[in-house]
Each structure stands twice: as C-alpha cells, then as structure tokens.
N, C-alpha and C positions, 0 to 999 in steps of 0.2 A: 577658614572658618566655616565656609559654604560647604565644603565636604563634611565638616564634623556634624552641622546642623541638618543637612539632608541626607542621611544615609540611606542608599539603596533607592532614591528616588531619580531613576534614569529618565523616566517619561515625566518632565515638570509639569507640562500642560494638564495630562491625565491625572496627576496627584493633586494638582490645584483643583480640578474639577471634583475630585472626591473629598477634598477637604472643605470645600464650599457646600457639599451636599450636608454635611455636619452642621454647618452654620444654617442651613435652610431647614433642617430637621428642628433646630432651637427656635427659630423664628415662627415656625408653624405651631409650635406648641406653647407658645406665650399665653398667659392667663392675665386677666385684668389687674389681678393684685400684684403682679410682677413689677408693673410701673410704679406702684407705692414704692417698692424697694429701690427702684432706680432713683426715685426721687430722694429718698433718705440718704443716698450716697452723695447725692449733691448738696443737699441742705446743711449736713453735719460740718464740712469745711467752711461753708459760708457763714455758719454760726460762730465758728472760731474766728474767722476774720473779722466780724463785727464785734465780738465780745473782747477779743485780747487785741487784734490788730488795731481797731478804732478806739475800743473802750480803754484797754490798758495802755494804748499807745498815746492817749492824750496826757498820761502822766509820764510815760518814758521820754516823749519828745522825740526829735530827730536823732538817726543815727548816722555816723560818719564810717563808710565802709573802707576797707583796706586800701582801695584804690583813691581815697580821697573824696570820693562822691558823698554827698550828704542827702539822705531820703527820709521820708516819714517813716515811722515804725510800721504803719499799715502796708505800705510800698515794700518794707523788707519781709513782712510775714506772708503777705498774699501769694507769692510766688511757691513758698514752701508748702501752703495750703492746697496749691495747685498740684505741685508733685505729690503730697500724702493722698490728695483725693484720686490721683491715677494710680496710686500704689493699691489704695483701698478697694477701688472698683475692680481692679485686675485680680487682686488676691481672693476677694469674696467669690468671684466667678470660677476661679481655677482652683480653689481648694475645697471650700464646703460643697459647692455645686458638682464640682469634677469627682469629688470623693464619693458623694451620694450616688452618682450616676454608676460609678465603677464598682463600688463594693456593695451596695444594697439594691439598687435597681437592675443592675447587670445589663445596663443599657449597651454597654459596649461589647458585651458577649456576642449579642445579636448582630452588631455592625460588622464584626470581623467575619461573618458568614457570607457578607457582600464582598466586593472587591476593595473596599476600604481597608487599608492597614492601620495598625496601631499609631504609626507617627502621623499619618494624616488625620487620624481623629484628634490627637493631640494638637496638630496645627489648625485644625478647624474649630476646637474648642478655644484656643487662644485668639484666633481671629474674632469668634463671637465676644470673648471678653472684651476685646478692644473696641468694638461697637458700643459696649458700655461704657469704657473707660474713655473714649473719645467723645461721647455726648457729655459726660460730667466736665471735661477738659474745656470743651468749647463754651458752653454755658459759663463756666467760671470766668473764663478770659473775657467774655462780654461784659460780666460785672465788674471786672478789673477796670477794662477801659473806661465804662460807665463813670467809675469812682475816680478816674483819674489816676490809677496806680500804674498804669503803663500807656503805651501809645498803640494804636491799631496796628501799625506797621510792626512792632515787635510782637504782639499778641499773634500776628499771621505766622511770625517765625516760632513762637513758643508753643503753637499747637503741635506740629510734628515732633517736636522735643518731648511734650507731655505723652504723646502716642507712643514714641519711643520708651519712654519710663513705663507705660502701661504694660508693652510688649515684654520687656525685660522681667518686671514683676510676674507678669502672668506665667512666663515660662518657668519661673523661680517656684511659684505657687503650684504648678502641675508636678514638678519634680517633689516638692514636699508633700503633696497629696498622696502619691505613690508611696511614700514612706510611712504614712499615717495608719495604725492598726485599729483605731478606734475614734468615735467622736470626742472622748475624753482628752485625746493627743491635742486637739485643737485649742485647749486651754493655754498650752505653751506656745502656740502660733499667736495667740491673741497678745499674750505678754511680750513675745518679741517684737511684734508689730508696734505696740504701744511705745517699747522702749525706743525703737527707731524714730517714731513719731516725735518723741520728746528730745532726743539727743543726736539730731541731724542737723544742727544748725537752723532749726525750725523757728525758734524764738529769740536766739542770741547767737551772735557770730561764733563760730567755731574757735576763734581766737580768744575767747573768753574763758575757755577750759583750760586746765592744767596740761602741759605739754603731752604727757603720755596719753591722756584721755583723748586730747585733740586728735593724736594720729590715728587713735582707734576709730574715732567719729568719722574722720575724713576717709576711711577706707570702707564704711558701710555704702550699700548700694542707694538708700534714701539721700544720704548726703551728697553724693554724686548726682542725683537727680535734681535736688535743691540747688545745688551750685549751678547746674546747667541751666535751669529754668529762670533762677535769679539773675544770673549773668546775662540772659536774653532781655528779660522783662525791664531790668534797670541798666542795660546797655553796656554792662560790664564784661569781664571774663576773658576776651581776646582768644588767643589760640588754646587756653585752658579748656575751653569748650570741646575741643577734639579729643582731649583725654577722657572728659565725662562721657562722650558719645561712644569712643573706643571701649570704656568700661562697660557700658550698657549693653553695647553689642555683644561682648563676650558673655556676659551674664545671659543674654537672649539666646545665644547659640549653645552654650553649655547647658543651659536649663532644657531646652527643646530636645537636645540629643539624649540627655539622662532621662528626661520623661518618656521618649519614644522607646527607648530600650526597655525601661523598667515595665512600661506597659505591655510591650511585647513578651517579656517574660511571664507577666501575670495573666495576661489573657490567653497564651498558648501553651500554659502548664497542663 
C-alpha cells in the first residue's frame, strides 16, 4: 500500500518538506471570511444533532444495538454526525477549492515550476484539508462529552479515527476533482454526498434496511466511517474496527495514488 500511495518518492523527508510548503502557502493566504466557512462546517452537524438526535430522539426513545447495548437516540446519532462532519470538511476542501485552484486559478501550474511535484501538491492539499477536518472533529467530540454522549477516554480514541475518515474522503475528493469538467458537475457530487448522509446508518441501524439494500449500504465509505466511530464512542465493535480501518486506508492509498497520477498528466501535458 505504501508503494502504491507514494510513487517515486524516494526522498521522503524532502518530499514531506515540499508538501508542507503547500500547506504553508494555504495558511499564508487565509482571509477573515474563511473562518466563517470553517464555522459553518461545524454548526451544520451540530444542528442535526440537536434537532434530530435530541428532538426526534425524545419521541424515538432508546435503541438496542446489535450487541445488546441500549443507548439513547442522541448517542446513536452523534457519532454519525461526527463522521459526516469529517467527510463534509474534507470533501469541501479537496473538491470545490482544489478544482478552482487547478482549473481556473492555474495555481498548480506555477507550483510545478518549483521542485514541488504533482503528488506532493496532492499530499499538501490533503494535509491542509485535514487541518480543517480535525478542528471540526475535536470541537464536535468536546460537545459529545459535555452532553454525556460518550466518555472523555473514548473521545480521545475517536479523534484519530475521525482524522482517518477525513483523510480517506479527502483523497477520494481529490480524485473526483480531477475528473470534473465544470462547476455543474458538482451537482452530482452534492447529490451523492447527501445520499450517503441519509443511507449510511446515520439515523437508523443498517439492520432496518432490506437485505439487498443493507449490503449496498455497508459497502459505502461513510457507513464504514460511521460504524468505526460509533463503535468507539459507544464501546462496541471489537475486531470489526480493524476492517473499517483497513477499508479507509485502502480508500486513502488508492485515492492519493490516482489523484497524484491524474494531476501529473493534467499539469505536464
């Protein structure tokens, strides 16, 4: 997997420094309005948590998980909102912003005139996306602990899991961005993202779906993300966590490799 995800990066320390230069460039160009966008990415899942997890949860009552554990509906929904927040933050940075820089601003055309290579640009943009995604995840976990929806110890373990989710979706987002032809294509991405949000065990257990639909749902990256984070925050899952982690690492590795190679073709043509 490492060989697939890091093509031609023989000098890893130098490649890391060049990737970090992309992150430093993004930090240097921040505008005050950008922080409002960051705030919106955190507020949206929080509103879902309060409106559905707490509001509708008062009508639904407690849920019995497959393992026999009984939890409140808010505790069931909260980790799904955390996974969705990590997905949304990573995709927003690596699709819309990445596409604009590459197709319209031609920012990366100037970067490749320096020693920075396309794969290192992709890695740097992914790292920058995870600065945003990690901030969302940490803030949301603090809210979950304050509301008694998980323990502080489980929240500490859930944070790196949420970061992994963000990395996986960030790599996937960059691959998608290299396939986009115009801004109109992002309508399809929005529809796909909302479908994942609704049908990834977010608001109901996957067992509630018909058998065929359940298998489809369980193969989606957001479901694996929700399953991983929910298992950690609720203390369930066991060795199945390893399957979720492996799945997300494969998505991360393949996404980075494909995005890096497609960027190389697009920038050097």
